[in-house]
C-alpha positions, 0 to 999 in steps of 0.5 A: 148209497148202493144200488142192488138189482134182483137181476133174476127177473129184472127185464133188460130194458130196465137193465139198460136204463140202470147201466147208463144211469149209474155210469153217468151219475157214477153210483155203485150197482150190483146185480145179484143173480143165480146165473151169470150175467153179461154187463158193461165193463166198469168198476161201478157195476158188479155182479154176484152169483148166488147158488140156484135155489128159491130166494137165494138172490133175495136172501143175499140182497137182504143180508147185504142191503144197507139204509139208504140203499135202493133195491130194484125188485118186483118181489114184494116180500123182498121189498118188504124185507129191505124196507124193514131195513131202512132201504127203498125198493123200486119195481121196473114199472116205477112204483116206490116200495116204502114204509108207508106203502109196502105192508098193503102191497104185501097183503094185496100180493098175498090175496091175489096169490090165494085167489090165483090158487083157487083158480078165481083169478088168472094171469099176471102183469102185462109185459114192460111197455115204454110207459113203464120204462119212462115211469121207472126212468123218471122215478129212479132219477127222483130218487137218486136226486133226492138221495144224492142231495142228502149226502 
């Protein structure tokens, strides 16, 4: 199993949780971004620098992800694509993207985008807070425990 991180927009507080977790559990993780990243020195933690451009990091993650992998992202279209390949997504607020929920989440996201473009809705999500960090940490731990038990 591999953890992939859509690092272009991943909050630093979530990256810190991931760094500690992969080092403790000895799991490979790759952060994919279109800008250079600073990460702890470890053979378990890699970075993949992709070209600048719309969806470059997303496209590379979709290309490389394998069934059973975990992708950290808040990008629902990316989550939809990786779930179609047999992987699971986890957003920085602790919500899993699975076969059971990703299509509905994608429809809701598209609706909200239409409403925002029509100026019927404004704003976006609130910043990541301590409760979100805790929920992410708990969901990550549950997912890894289940996945590693199956291996």
